[in-house]
C-alpha positions in Angstrom: 0.0 0.2 -0.3 1.4 3.2 -0.9 1.7 5.9 1.9 0.4 8.6 -0.2 -2.8 6.2 -0.9 -4.0 5.0 2.4 -6.9 2.7 2.2 -10.3 4.0 3.8 -11.8 1.1 5.3 -14.9 2.4 7.3 -16.4 6.3 7.4 -19.1 7.7 9.0 -20.3 11.2 10.4 -17.9 10.7 13.2 -14.9 9.1 12.5 -12.9 7.2 9.5 -11.1 4.0 10.1 -8.2 3.6 8.1 -5.6 0.7 7.1 -2.2 2.3 8.4 1.1 1.2 6.4 4.0 0.2 8.7 6.9 2.9 8.7 4.6 6.1 9.0 4.7 7.7 12.5 1.1 8.6 13.9 2.2 12.0 14.9 5.4 14.3 14.3 8.6 12.5 15.4 12.2 13.4 15.5 12.8 12.9 11.9 10.8 15.6 10.8 9.1 13.3 7.9 5.5 13.3 6.9 3.3 11.7 9.5 -0.1 9.9 9.0 -1.9 13.3 9.5 0.1 14.9 6.7 -0.7 12.1 4.4 -4.5 12.1 5.4 -4.9 15.9 4.7 -3.2 15.6 1.2 -5.8 12.6 0.4 -8.6 14.5 2.1 -8.0 18.3 1.4 -11.8 18.7 2.0 -11.3 17.7 5.7 -8.0 19.3 7.4 -9.1 18.8 11.1 -8.8 14.7 11.7 -7.9 14.0 15.4 -6.2 11.1 17.0 -8.1 8.8 18.9 -5.5 5.9 19.8 -2.1 5.4 18.2 0.0 2.4 16.8 3.6 2.1 16.8 5.5 3.5 13.7 6.4 0.2 12.6 2.6 -1.5 12.8 0.5 -1.7 10.2 -3.4 -2.0 10.4 -6.7 -0.9 11.7 -6.7 2.7 13.4 -9.8 5.0 14.0 -9.4 9.0 13.6 -12.1 11.4 14.7 -13.9 14.2 12.5 -14.5 16.6 15.3 -13.7 17.2 19.0 -16.8 15.6 20.2 -16.2 12.0 18.5 -12.5 12.4 19.5 -13.8 12.7 23.3 -16.5 9.7 22.9 -14.3 7.3 21.1 -11.1 8.0 23.4 -13.3 7.2 26.4 -14.1 3.8 24.7 -10.4 3.0 24.5 -9.6 4.3 27.9 -12.2 2.3 29.5 -11.1 -0.9 27.6 -14.7 -1.2 26.1 -12.7 -1.7 22.6 -11.7 -5.2 21.7 -8.6 -5.4 19.3 -6.9 -8.1 18.2 -3.2 -8.2 16.6 -1.4 -10.6 14.7 2.2 -11.3 15.6 4.8 -13.4 13.8 6.7 -14.4 16.6 10.0 -16.3 17.3 9.7 -19.8 18.5 6.7 -21.8 19.7 4.8 -21.3 22.8 4.4 -24.6 25.0 0.5 -24.0 25.3 -2.1 -23.0 22.5 -3.3 -20.0 24.7 -2.5 -18.2 27.1 -2.5 -14.7 29.2 0.5 -12.7 29.9 0.0 -10.4 33.2 2.8 -8.3 33.8 3.1 -4.7 34.9 4.8 -2.2 32.4 6.8 1.0 33.0 9.3 3.1 31.0 12.6 1.9 31.0 15.0 3.2 33.6 18.2 3.6 31.4 16.3 4.2 28.2 13.1 6.3 28.0 12.6 5.0 24.7 11.8 1.6 25.6 9.3 0.0 28.2 10.1 -2.6 30.6 8.4 -5.1 33.0 8.3 -4.1 36.4 6.4 -5.6 39.1 6.8 -3.2 41.8 6.2 0.2 39.9 4.9 -0.9 36.2 1.3 -0.2 35.3 -1.2 -3.2 35.2 -0.9 -5.0 31.7 -2.3 -8.0 30.4 -2.2 -9.4 26.9 -4.3 -12.5 25.7 -3.1 -14.6 23.1 -3.6 -17.5 21.0 -1.4 -19.7 18.7 -2.8 -19.5 15.2 0.2 -21.4 13.1 2.9 -23.4 14.0 5.5 -22.7 11.1 8.9 -24.3 12.9 11.1 -22.1 14.2 8.6 -19.0 13.7 4.6 -18.9 14.9 1.6 -16.8 14.0 -0.1 -15.6 17.3 -3.4 -13.6 17.7 -3.2 -11.1 20.5 -5.8 -9.3 22.4 -4.2 -6.6 24.7 -7.0 -6.0 27.6 -4.8 -2.7 28.5 -3.4 -0.2 26.4 0.2 0.3 27.4 3.0 1.6 25.1 4.5 -1.5 23.4 2.5 -3.7 25.5 2.2 -6.6 22.7 6.0 -6.3 21.9 7.3 -6.4 25.5 4.7 -9.0 26.8 6.1 -11.4 24.3 9.5 -10.8 24.5 9.2 -11.4 28.3 7.3 -14.2 27.7 10.1 -15.9 25.6 8.5 -15.4 22.4 9.6 -12.1 20.9 8.4 -10.9 17.6 10.6 -12.3 14.7 11.5 -8.9 13.7 11.7 -5.7 16.5 14.8 -3.6 16.6 13.8 -2.6 20.4 12.8 -5.7 21.9 14.1 -8.7 19.6 16.3 -9.0 16.6 16.1 -7.0 13.6 17.0 -9.8 11.0 14.6 -9.9 8.1 12.5 -13.1 7.1 14.2 -14.6 3.9 12.5 -17.3 2.0 15.8 -19.3 1.8 15.8 -20.0 5.7 13.0 -22.0 5.7 12.5 -23.2 2.1 13.9 -26.7 1.2 16.6 -26.6 -1.8 16.2 -23.1 -2.4 18.0 -21.6 -5.2 18.7 -18.2 -6.6 19.4 -17.5 -10.5 23.4 -16.8 -11.4 22.8 -12.9 -11.0 19.6 -12.7 -8.6 20.2 -11.3 -5.4 17.5 -12.5 -2.7 15.1 -10.0 -1.4 13.3 -10.2 2.0 9.9 -11.6 2.5 9.5 -8.8 5.3 11.9 -7.0 7.2 9.9 -4.5 9.3 8.4 -5.1 12.7 6.1 -8.3 12.5 3.1 -7.0 14.3 -0.2 -5.9 12.7 -3.6 -4.3 14.1 -6.1 -6.6 12.3 -9.4 -6.5 14.1 -11.3 -3.9 16.2 -14.5 -4.1 17.4 -15.9 -0.6 19.1 -19.9 0.0 19.5 -21.6 -2.1 16.8 -18.6 -1.7 14.3 -16.2 -4.8 13.9 -13.4 -3.5 11.5 -10.7 -5.5 9.7 -7.6 -4.1 8.1 -6.5 -6.2 4.8 -3.0 -7.6 5.2 -0.2 -5.5 4.1 1.2 -7.1 1.1 4.5 -8.2 2.7 2.8 -9.3 5.8 0.3 -11.4 3.7 3.0 -12.5 1.4 5.2 -14.1 4.5 2.0 -15.9 5.9 1.5 -17.4 2.7 5.0 -18.6 2.1 5.7 -19.8 5.6 2.4 -22.0 5.4 3.6 -23.3 1.7 7.0 -24.1 2.8 6.7 -25.4 6.1 7.0 -29.1 6.9 3.5 -29.5 7.9 1.9 -27.4 4.9 -1.7 -26.1 6.1 -1.7 -28.4 9.1 0.7 -25.7 10.4 -2.6 -23.9 11.4 -4.8 -24.7 14.6 -7.9 -23.7 13.0 -7.0 -24.5 9.1 -10.1 -22.1 8.1 -8.1 -19.0 9.5 -5.6 -18.9 6.9 -8.5 -18.4 4.2 -10.0 -15.7 6.9 -6.7 -13.9 7.0 -6.1 -13.8 3.4 -9.6 -12.7 2.7 -10.0 -10.5 5.4 -12.5 -12.1 7.6 -13.1 -12.3 11.3 -10.7 -15.1 13.0 -12.0 -18.0 14.8 -10.6 -17.7 18.1 -11.2 -18.9 21.6 -9.7 -15.9 23.3 
């Protein structure tokens, strides 16, 4: 998805829901590059006062809501603050969890030595819980659905690291090595003058579903995230059987609600 062509998933008189591309900051950051609001103002010249309701990390793609006026911003921000929004993320992680479902209950606070990162601290941290469910076991990599109960900064990222299943790519809380097809496809070969391109080389986290009031919104998977899931499914030793619930693969590819226990 081009950054200058951000997909509008839903719109009414109060809000718009967009599919945020990875690599765009929600608000101005230290780089000085265009942020999400800048791109949307170019796309929607007739509407120059969109307001932030909640945030996604710069590297995270997926569903995000913006308000069209102050009253709508106040109303929908309150839904998030009171935990009345059901959010479902997709995470490609390193390793395989020992259970099919679980909950991480670990308080989070800003890092003592580095204010740019968060850390688990059971004495001074703020209450934080994340439910999760295994979607697919690809061997050294797994696909997880995560439902944060609270909304702390970097919550899923730090919780998964704390639980021993960090995101497959996460420059802050894990490794920053791209996922390559050659690392899991048997007998992978390149042409004489070809250079392998990564399947994905950014944060492996996507905000997939969001349920609020009577709305059930889904963000179609970003091209690289989608291709990575398809290739991992095709070339892992168990094929489609890697999925705990096989129908969830088609649901992901078709942007449909997932079948979940959590």
